[in-house]
All heavy atoms as an XYZ file, in Angstrom:
705
protein
N      22.547     15.651     -5.808
C      22.334     15.665     -7.234
C      21.160     16.589     -7.552
O      20.145     16.538     -6.894
C      22.069     14.264     -7.751
C      21.706     14.216     -9.205
S      21.507     12.555     -9.836
C      23.184     12.221    -10.300
N      21.311     17.375     -8.581
C      20.275     18.285     -8.996
C      19.479     17.681    -10.148
O      20.037     17.129    -11.090
C      20.874     19.627     -9.420
O      21.601     20.181     -8.331
C      19.795     20.612     -9.828
N      18.178     17.785    -10.056
C      17.283     17.258    -11.089
C      17.140     18.328    -12.204
O      17.093     19.534    -11.929
C      15.871     16.965    -10.509
C      15.985     16.080     -9.245
C      14.937     16.356    -11.545
C      16.631     14.749     -9.446
N      17.072     17.896    -13.446
C      16.970     18.805    -14.560
C      15.661     19.575    -14.526
O      14.678     19.126    -13.886
C      17.037     18.047    -15.882
O      15.856     17.270    -16.053
N      15.593     20.707    -15.195
C      14.301     21.448    -15.248
C      13.169     20.598    -15.801
O      12.015     20.704    -15.335
C      14.619     22.633    -16.175
C      16.091     22.858    -16.022
C      16.665     21.453    -15.850
N      13.457     19.727    -16.788
C      12.433     18.856    -17.331
C      11.916     17.891    -16.276
O      10.716     17.639    -16.173
C      12.931     18.070    -18.555
C      13.233     18.934    -19.767
C      14.648     19.539    -19.751
O      15.422     19.260    -18.749
O      14.992     20.260    -20.678
N      12.845     17.365    -15.478
C      12.466     16.435    -14.386
C      11.637     17.139    -13.356
O      10.640     16.547    -12.818
N      11.971     18.370    -12.995
C      11.202     19.130    -12.039
C       9.764     19.374    -12.560
O       8.798     19.233    -11.832
C      11.885     20.468    -11.700
C      11.007     21.354    -10.857
C      13.221     20.189    -10.971
N       9.659     19.694    -13.850
C       8.319     19.931    -14.461
C       7.479     18.620    -14.423
O       6.296     18.676    -14.189
C       8.467     20.423    -15.883
C       8.931     21.850    -15.900
O       8.748     22.594    -14.948
N       9.597     22.243    -16.993
N       8.119     17.492    -14.683
C       7.373     16.217    -14.620
C       6.878     15.998    -13.177
O       5.722     15.627    -12.970
C       8.285     15.047    -15.074
C       8.550     15.138    -16.587
C       7.670     13.695    -14.715
C       9.663     14.236    -17.079
N       7.710     16.259    -12.217
C       7.330     16.108    -10.804
C       6.156     17.031    -10.471
O       5.206     16.629     -9.831
C       8.526     16.385     -9.893
O       9.549     15.419    -10.165
C       8.138     16.292     -8.423
N       6.236     18.234    -10.927
C       5.119     19.210    -10.661
C       3.815     18.731    -11.301
O       2.758     18.811    -10.687
C       5.525     20.573    -11.148
C       6.562     21.189    -10.245
C       6.834     22.646    -10.592
N       7.765     23.182     -9.599
C       8.808     23.942     -9.900
N       9.037     24.272    -11.148
N       9.591     24.379     -8.964
N       3.919     18.224    -12.533
C       2.690     17.720    -13.175
C       2.162     16.475    -12.448
O       0.927     16.295    -12.348
C       2.919     17.429    -14.652
C       3.005     18.706    -15.490
C       3.028     18.424    -16.981
N       4.228     17.737    -17.403
C       5.361     18.337    -17.791
N       5.482     19.682    -17.786
N       6.394     17.609    -18.175
N       3.054     15.635    -11.969
C       2.635     14.467    -11.208
C       1.787     14.883    -10.015
O       0.677     14.378     -9.782
C       3.875     13.688    -10.739
C       3.559     12.544     -9.797
C       3.219     11.300    -10.277
C       3.564     12.740     -8.420
C       2.925     10.265     -9.413
C       3.273     11.713     -7.549
C       2.940     10.463     -8.055
N       2.271     15.847     -9.237
C       1.522     16.300     -8.088
C       0.285     17.103     -8.460
O      -0.725     17.065     -7.728
C       2.445     17.067     -7.104
C       3.359     16.147     -6.389
C       4.720     16.085     -6.699
C       2.902     15.294     -5.397
C       5.562     15.215     -6.052
C       3.739     14.411     -4.736
C       5.066     14.370     -5.082
N       0.316     17.778     -9.603
C      -0.888     18.431    -10.101
C      -1.950     17.361    -10.414
O      -3.138     17.560    -10.125
C      -0.560     19.222    -11.356
C      -1.755     19.979    -11.893
C      -1.410     20.792    -13.152
O      -0.237     21.127    -13.382
O      -2.359     21.083    -13.917
N      -1.526     16.271    -10.977
C      -2.465     15.152    -11.259
C      -3.074     14.594     -9.977
O      -4.282     14.365     -9.902
C      -1.769     14.036    -12.032
N      -2.239     14.436     -8.947
C      -2.769     13.942     -7.644
C      -3.830     14.930     -7.128
O      -4.914     14.537     -6.689
C      -1.635     13.822     -6.586
C      -0.643     12.711     -7.002
C      -2.175     13.597     -5.191
C      -1.123     11.324     -6.798
N      -3.542     16.215     -7.196
C      -4.498     17.241     -6.698
C      -5.754     17.242     -7.550
O      -6.866     17.416     -6.991
C      -3.826     18.625     -6.665
C      -2.753     18.748     -5.605
C      -3.250     18.403     -4.206
O      -4.358     18.856     -3.794
O      -2.537     17.675     -3.496
N      -5.640     17.089     -8.846
C      -6.809     17.030     -9.717
C      -7.695     15.833     -9.382
O      -8.905     15.927     -9.258
C      -6.396     17.006    -11.185
O      -5.675     18.206    -11.485
C      -7.585     16.887    -12.117
N      -7.060     14.688     -9.195
C      -7.813     13.473     -8.829
C      -8.498     13.642     -7.483
O      -9.604     13.174     -7.269
C      -6.904     12.255     -8.855
C      -6.332     11.853    -10.219
C      -5.244     10.805    -10.060
C      -7.468     11.329    -11.116
N      -7.798     14.310     -6.583
C      -8.372     14.573     -5.257
C      -9.596     15.511     -5.399
O     -10.645     15.257     -4.816
C      -7.299     15.212     -4.376
C      -7.750     15.469     -2.970
C      -6.590     16.039     -2.166
C      -7.088     16.566     -0.812
N      -5.992     17.239     -0.102
N      -9.474     16.560     -6.203
C     -10.583     17.520     -6.392
C     -11.784     16.826     -7.047
O     -12.919     17.175     -6.757
C     -10.118     18.695     -7.267
N     -11.520     15.841     -7.892
C     -12.584     15.100     -8.547
C     -13.087     13.946     -7.683
O     -13.956     13.208     -8.109
C     -12.075     14.510     -9.874
C     -11.756     15.520    -10.915
C     -11.222     14.901    -12.193
O     -10.858     13.740    -12.252
N     -11.150     15.727    -13.227
N     -12.539     13.821     -6.496
C     -12.918     12.819     -5.515
C     -12.692     11.393     -6.022
O     -13.375     10.451     -5.664
C     -14.383     13.009     -5.073
C     -14.602     14.388     -4.441
C     -15.867     14.429     -3.643
C     -16.129     15.802     -3.096
N     -15.163     16.349     -2.219
N     -11.696     11.243     -6.898
C     -11.290      9.908     -7.363
C     -10.312      9.259     -6.381
O     -10.169      8.055     -6.374
C     -10.714     10.024     -8.751
C     -11.789     10.485     -9.768
C     -11.371     10.484    -11.174
N     -11.034      9.131    -11.617
C     -10.380      8.879    -12.708
N      -9.987      9.853    -13.506
N     -10.106      7.642    -13.066
N      -9.609     10.094     -5.605
C      -8.806      9.650     -4.495
C      -9.050     10.641     -3.349
O      -9.413     11.787     -3.572
C      -7.299      9.532     -4.812
C      -6.719     10.899     -5.211
C      -7.016      8.490     -5.851
C      -5.195     10.919     -5.345
N      -8.835     10.151     -2.132
C      -9.013     11.066     -0.976
C      -7.854     11.999     -0.807
O      -8.021     13.114     -0.329
C      -9.216     10.231      0.300
C     -10.574      9.596      0.384
C     -10.821      8.952      1.691
N     -10.969     10.026      2.686
C     -10.914      9.833      3.966
N     -10.685      8.655      4.480
N     -11.089     10.840      4.815
N      -6.667     11.559     -1.178
C      -5.478     12.385     -1.017
C      -4.211     11.575     -1.194
O      -4.216     10.400     -1.596
N      -3.127     12.212     -0.829
C      -1.821     11.593     -1.011
C      -1.668     10.325     -0.197
O      -1.111      9.328     -0.664
C      -0.750     12.621     -0.629
C       0.687     12.318     -1.060
C       0.800     12.196     -2.555
C       1.616     13.418     -0.549
N      -2.188     10.328      1.033
C      -2.092      9.138      1.858
C      -2.801      7.952      1.240
O      -2.300      6.815      1.267
C      -2.669      9.417      3.266
C      -2.515      8.219      4.176
C      -2.942      8.532      5.594
O      -3.254      9.670      5.942
N      -2.941      7.528      6.433
N      -3.961      8.205      0.642
C      -4.693      7.113     -0.045
C      -3.836      6.573     -1.184
O      -3.732      5.353     -1.331
C      -6.037      7.607     -0.562
O      -6.796      8.123      0.543
C      -6.801      6.508     -1.260
N      -3.288      7.433     -1.989
C      -2.453      7.023     -3.128
C      -1.252      6.186     -2.637
O      -0.977      5.129     -3.187
C      -1.974      8.248     -3.901
C      -1.146      7.922     -5.094
C      -1.744      7.485     -6.265
C       0.231      8.044     -5.067
C      -0.968      7.175     -7.389
C       1.001      7.758     -6.173
C       0.401      7.330     -7.344
N      -0.578      6.648     -1.602
C       0.587      5.940     -1.144
C       0.209      4.575     -0.508
O       0.896      3.604     -0.763
C       1.376      6.773     -0.099
O       0.540      7.109      1.005
C       1.979      8.017     -0.749
N      -0.854      4.536      0.220
C      -1.295      3.274      0.822
C      -1.696      2.254     -0.233
O      -1.310      1.069     -0.153
C      -2.462      3.533      1.782
C      -2.820      2.338      2.630
C      -3.890      2.620      3.659
N      -4.217      4.004      3.855
C      -5.391      4.536      3.530
N      -6.340      3.847      3.017
N      -5.631      5.826      3.716
N      -2.425      2.695     -1.245
C      -2.886      1.792     -2.298
C      -1.750      1.206     -3.105
O      -1.888      0.128     -3.682
C      -3.869      2.527     -3.239
C      -5.224      2.740     -2.616
C      -6.157      3.506     -3.549
O      -5.750      3.915     -4.633
O      -7.310      3.683     -3.140
N      -0.629      1.933     -3.170
C       0.466      1.494     -4.046
C       1.767      1.149     -3.264
O       2.809      0.945     -3.900
C       0.753      2.569     -5.099
C      -0.405      2.786     -5.971
N      -1.346      3.780     -5.760
C      -0.839      2.085     -7.069
C      -2.292      3.704     -6.690
N      -2.004      2.672     -7.471
N       1.664      1.039     -1.972
C       2.823      0.619     -1.171
C       3.991      1.594     -1.236
O       5.136      1.174     -1.232
N       3.692      2.860     -1.269
C       4.721      3.911     -1.360
C       4.906      4.504      0.051
O       3.916      4.764      0.746
C       4.275      5.021     -2.346
C       4.057      4.456     -3.737
C       5.288      6.162     -2.367
C       3.372      5.395     -4.679
N       6.137      4.745      0.405
C       6.420      5.428      1.684
C       5.977      6.895      1.526
O       6.520      7.628      0.684
C       7.913      5.331      2.004
C       8.252      6.003      3.294
O       8.009      7.183      3.528
N       8.877      5.205      4.182
N       4.995      7.284      2.297
C       4.446      8.634      2.163
C       5.483      9.736      2.412
O       5.505     10.740      1.718
C       3.256      8.817      3.113
C       2.514     10.107      2.833
C       1.298     10.224      3.670
N       1.729     10.296      5.063
C       0.889     10.451      6.091
N      -0.377     10.549      5.889
N       1.340     10.521      7.309
N       6.383      9.519      3.363
C       7.443     10.505      3.606
C       8.320     10.702      2.372
O       8.754     11.827      2.108
C       8.265     10.099      4.799
C       7.540     10.292      6.101
C       8.452     10.068      7.265
N       7.648      9.813      8.461
C       8.037      9.078      9.457
N       9.194      8.510      9.448
N       7.234      8.938     10.495
N       8.659      9.640      1.696
C       9.463      9.763      0.482
C       8.743     10.616     -0.556
O       9.339     11.489     -1.157
C       9.754      8.391     -0.117
C      10.771      7.620      0.702
O      11.410      8.159      1.584
N      10.879      6.340      0.412
N       7.450     10.359     -0.719
C       6.677     11.135     -1.723
C       6.553     12.591     -1.298
O       6.674     13.503     -2.111
C       5.323     10.470     -1.929
C       4.579     10.868     -3.185
C       5.403     10.596     -4.443
C       3.269     10.114     -3.274
N       6.338     12.828     -0.012
C       6.265     14.187      0.497
C       7.592     14.932      0.326
O       7.621     16.130      0.021
C       5.852     14.222      1.975
C       4.403     13.834      2.156
C       4.020     13.654      3.626
O       4.798     13.191      4.452
N       2.796     14.038      3.955
N       8.702     14.190      0.473
C      10.010     14.795      0.257
C      10.223     15.203     -1.177
O      10.750     16.275     -1.483
C      11.120     13.825      0.700
C      12.476     14.443      0.639
O      12.692     15.571      1.112
N      13.423     13.765      0.035
N       9.739     14.354     -2.122
C       9.833     14.697     -3.537
C       9.007     15.947     -3.803
O       9.450     16.842     -4.551
C       9.388     13.528     -4.409
C       9.296     13.923     -5.850
C      10.320     12.349     -4.239
N       7.823     16.037     -3.231
C       6.955     17.199     -3.438
C       7.621     18.460     -2.892
O       7.603     19.518     -3.550
C       5.621     16.992     -2.752
C       4.707     18.206     -2.862
C       3.415     17.969     -2.139
N       2.379     17.892     -3.144
C       1.158     17.531     -2.929
N       0.781     17.102     -1.748
N       0.281     17.476     -3.898
N       8.253     18.380     -1.754
C       8.855     19.532     -1.106
C      10.183     19.953     -1.770
O      10.550     21.101     -1.737
C       9.101     19.263      0.381
N      10.864     18.970     -2.382
C      12.184     19.249     -2.961
C      12.298     18.679     -4.385
O      13.120     17.816     -4.654
C      13.269     18.590     -2.096
C      13.249     19.093     -0.688
O      13.467     20.260     -0.436
N      12.926     18.224      0.266
N      11.483     19.167     -5.318
C      11.471     18.577     -6.666
C      12.796     18.713     -7.433
O      13.040     17.947     -8.344
C      10.342     19.295     -7.379
C      10.203     20.600     -6.655
C      10.546     20.303     -5.213
N      13.621     19.661     -7.053
C      14.880     19.828     -7.789
C      16.006     18.976     -7.176
O      17.099     18.930     -7.755
C      15.298     21.307     -7.834
O      15.458     21.796     -6.523
N      15.732     18.281     -6.074
C      16.743     17.447     -5.445
C      16.299     16.034     -5.135
O      17.067     15.285     -4.586
C      17.218     18.111     -4.141
C      17.896     19.423     -4.373
O      18.745     19.557     -5.248
N      17.542     20.436     -3.603
N      15.066     15.693     -5.462
C      14.537     14.360     -5.133
C      13.984     13.700     -6.360
O      13.352     14.372     -7.201
C      13.434     14.497     -4.068
O      13.936     15.090     -2.918
N      14.212     12.390     -6.454
C      13.787     11.667     -7.646
C      12.336     11.175     -7.521
O      11.950     10.602     -6.513
C      14.664     10.391     -7.842
C      16.003     10.740     -8.355
C      17.110     10.767     -7.504
C      16.202     11.075     -9.670
C      18.362     11.072     -7.968
C      17.478     11.391    -10.168
C      18.567     11.387     -9.307
N      11.561     11.392     -8.557
C      10.235     10.841     -8.716
C      10.374      9.470     -9.361
O      10.923      9.362    -10.456
C       9.364     11.764     -9.594
C       7.922     11.345     -9.808
C       7.129     11.543     -8.548
C       7.335     12.175    -10.933
N       9.923      8.440     -8.698
C      10.093      7.081     -9.262
C       9.134      6.892    -10.447
O       7.982      7.254    -10.379
C       9.814      6.036     -8.185
C      10.872      6.021     -7.110
C      10.639      4.853     -6.179
C      11.766      4.770     -5.164
N      11.644      3.543     -4.343
N       9.625      6.265    -11.529
C       8.812      6.097    -12.711
C       7.540      5.258    -12.449
O       6.505      5.468    -13.062
C       9.705      5.412    -13.717
C      10.978      5.124    -13.054
C      10.981      5.794    -11.717
N       7.634      4.298    -11.521
C       6.472      3.477    -11.247
C       5.324      4.296    -10.642
O       4.162      3.946    -10.829
C       6.801      2.287    -10.357
C       7.395      2.573     -9.028
C       8.901      2.572     -9.009
O       9.531      2.856    -10.008
O       9.461      2.284     -7.900
N       5.653      5.392     -9.974
C       4.595      6.247     -9.423
C       3.796      6.870    -10.573
O       2.574      6.992    -10.469
C       5.189      7.324     -8.551
C       5.926      6.827     -7.333
C       5.917      5.546     -6.839
C       6.789      7.570     -6.503
N       6.723      5.450     -5.736
C       7.282      6.700     -5.486
C       7.200      8.879     -6.505
C       8.160      7.106     -4.508
C       8.081      9.304     -5.496
C       8.530      8.416     -4.514
N       4.483      7.260    -11.616
C       3.789      7.790    -12.803
C       2.928      6.679    -13.425
O       1.793      6.895    -13.799
C       4.799      8.330    -13.830
C       5.519      9.541    -13.263
C       4.069      8.685    -15.137
C       6.695     10.017    -14.080
N       3.486      5.470    -13.482
C       2.759      4.338    -14.048
C       1.455      4.095    -13.308
O       0.446      3.750    -13.929
C       3.639      3.098    -14.092
N       1.447      4.248    -12.002
C       0.245      4.042    -11.225
C      -0.870      5.047    -11.637
O      -2.028      4.648    -11.757
C       0.504      4.180     -9.722
C       1.481      3.196     -9.165
C       2.374      3.564     -8.143
C       1.530      1.879     -9.597
C       3.289      2.673     -7.615
C       2.442      0.969     -9.085
C       3.326      1.375     -8.081
O       4.229      0.475     -7.569
N      -0.474      6.288    -11.834
C      -1.457      7.286    -12.318
C      -2.014      6.958    -13.666
O      -3.209      7.085    -13.922
C      -0.840      8.685    -12.323
C      -0.539      9.319    -11.009
C       0.053     10.747    -11.236
C      -1.790      9.467    -10.142
N      -1.144      6.495    -14.543
C      -1.542      6.155    -15.924
C      -2.449      4.920    -15.927
O      -3.540      4.937    -16.506
C      -0.290      5.913    -16.837
C      -0.702      5.381    -18.171
C       0.515      7.217    -16.963
N      -2.022      3.896    -15.207
C      -2.757      2.627    -15.233
C      -4.047      2.698    -14.407
O      -5.117      2.251    -14.896
C      -1.856      1.543    -14.646
C      -2.509      0.168    -14.589
C      -1.538     -0.812    -13.983
C      -2.290     -2.071    -13.585
N      -1.637     -2.771    -12.497
N      -3.990      3.216    -13.209
C      -5.133      3.152    -12.307
C      -6.123      4.304    -12.415
O      -7.272      4.164    -12.035
C      -4.641      3.047    -10.860
C      -3.821      1.806    -10.587
O      -3.907      0.844    -11.399
O      -3.101      1.772     -9.563
N      -5.649      5.458    -12.927
C      -6.508      6.631    -12.942
C      -6.667      7.226    -14.345
O      -7.258      8.305    -14.504
C      -5.998      7.692    -11.971
C      -5.871      7.144    -10.574
C      -4.664      6.741    -10.042
C      -7.017      7.011     -9.777
C      -4.564      6.223     -8.778
C      -6.931      6.517     -8.510
C      -5.702      6.098     -7.991
O      -5.599      5.574     -6.733
N      -6.096      6.551    -15.327
C      -6.263      6.939    -16.735
C      -5.671      8.299    -17.053
O      -6.085      8.971    -17.995
C      -7.740      6.895    -17.145
C      -7.930      6.634    -18.600
O      -7.188      5.894    -19.200
N      -8.948      7.272    -19.180
N      -4.693      8.751    -16.256
C      -4.001      9.994    -16.552
C      -3.071      9.778    -17.742
O      -2.478      8.703    -17.860
C      -3.222     10.494    -15.319
C      -2.381     11.743    -15.631
C      -4.166     10.757    -14.152
N      -2.980     10.704    -18.602
C      -2.153     10.608    -19.819
C      -0.664     10.686    -19.463
O      -0.202     11.643    -18.879
C      -2.515     11.749    -20.795
O      -1.561     11.849    -21.819
N       0.059      9.666    -19.878
C       1.531      9.680    -19.720
C       2.125     10.825    -20.505
O       3.093     11.443    -20.056
C       2.116      8.340    -20.134
N       1.571     11.106    -21.682
C       2.103     12.199    -22.505
C       1.954     13.528    -21.739
O       2.871     14.358    -21.763
C       1.346     12.279    -23.823
C       1.762     13.419    -24.689
C       0.985     13.536    -26.011
O       0.188     12.645    -26.306
O       1.191     14.524    -26.713
N       0.844     13.709    -21.073
C       0.634     14.937    -20.348
C       1.647     15.042    -19.176
O       2.263     16.100    -18.964
C      -0.803     15.041    -19.815
C      -1.029     16.295    -19.051
C      -1.289     17.556    -19.595
C      -0.936     16.479    -17.632
N      -1.359     18.448    -18.579
C      -1.144     17.843    -17.380
C      -0.671     15.613    -16.586
C      -1.118     18.337    -16.085
C      -0.624     16.126    -15.315
C      -0.869     17.476    -15.058
N       1.803     13.965    -18.408
C       2.728     13.995    -17.284
C       4.158     14.201    -17.762
O       4.874     15.052    -17.234
C       2.641     12.710    -16.404
C       1.264     12.640    -15.716
C       3.756     12.692    -15.385
C       1.077     11.362    -14.940
N       4.573     13.454    -18.756
C       5.975     13.497    -19.193
C       6.315     14.706    -20.049
O       7.435     15.248    -19.911
C       6.329     12.212    -19.934
C       6.240     10.929    -19.090
C       6.429      9.712    -20.002
C       7.254     10.961    -17.987
N       5.422     15.112    -20.911
C       5.749     16.164    -21.872
C       4.974     17.466    -21.645
O       5.333     18.484    -22.210
C       5.470     15.669    -23.296
C       6.213     14.384    -23.686
C       5.753     13.938    -25.076
C       7.707     14.563    -23.617
N       3.895     17.381    -20.885
C       3.061     18.573    -20.682
C       2.206     18.903    -21.852
O       1.724     20.023    -21.999
N       2.010     17.962    -22.762
C       1.160     18.167    -23.945
C       0.007     17.208    -23.960
O       0.034     16.152    -23.290
C       1.961     17.994    -25.232
O       2.475     16.671    -25.311
C       3.124     18.978    -25.322
N      -1.012     17.527    -24.733
C      -2.162     16.635    -24.871
C      -3.147     16.836    -23.705
O      -3.008     17.709    -22.883
N      -4.118     15.957    -23.662
C      -5.172     16.009    -22.680
C      -4.672     15.380    -21.359
O      -3.790     14.541    -21.344
C      -6.389     15.202    -23.147
C      -7.047     15.851    -24.359
O      -6.993     17.092    -24.488
O      -7.618     15.090    -25.167
N      -5.278     15.793    -20.272
C      -4.943     15.287    -18.957
C      -5.252     13.805    -18.854
O      -4.463     13.028    -18.350
C      -5.718     16.057    -17.876
C      -5.467     15.607    -16.478
C      -4.357     16.101    -15.790
C      -6.292     14.718    -15.862
C      -4.098     15.689    -14.492
C      -6.052     14.302    -14.573
C      -4.950     14.770    -13.883
N      -6.418     13.400    -19.346
C      -6.834     11.987    -19.313
C      -6.589     11.362    -20.690
O      -6.752     12.041    -21.708
C      -8.300     11.839    -18.945
C      -8.560     12.128    -17.481
C      -9.253     13.251    -17.098
C      -8.117     11.291    -16.476
C      -9.492     13.546    -15.755
C      -8.359     11.544    -15.145
C      -9.027     12.679    -14.775
N      -6.241     10.055    -20.635
C      -6.128      9.307    -21.909
C      -7.511      9.143    -22.505
O      -8.497      9.061    -21.805
C      -5.541      7.930    -21.659
C      -4.122      7.944    -21.225
C      -3.573      6.545    -21.059
N      -4.199      5.914    -19.882
C      -4.328      4.593    -19.713
N      -3.877      3.760    -20.620
N      -4.869      4.124    -18.648
N      -7.539      9.050    -23.804
C      -8.811      8.807    -24.493
C      -9.067      7.340    -24.699
O      -8.222      6.539    -24.682
C      -8.814      9.558    -25.829
C      -8.762     11.046    -25.593
C      -8.815     11.799    -26.880
C      -8.786     13.266    -26.551
N      -8.948     14.136    -27.636
């Protein structure tokens, strides 16, 4: 199954958020994120490597929004500020 261009963009912003949080030292990296949230790291790495063929689970986005104050609007639509106000 092929993911829509909008879905691919959401996936790219999701991983951009992970990298931004890593650069800000709010998380150590992908392994820390997956361990804290009970995510299979290989699954997440597969999504990163194949965004047009792999599904990003909505709860993964929810973890960024809830735990790191990342804006859902920014992840989903690419608009607004990176962090919620």
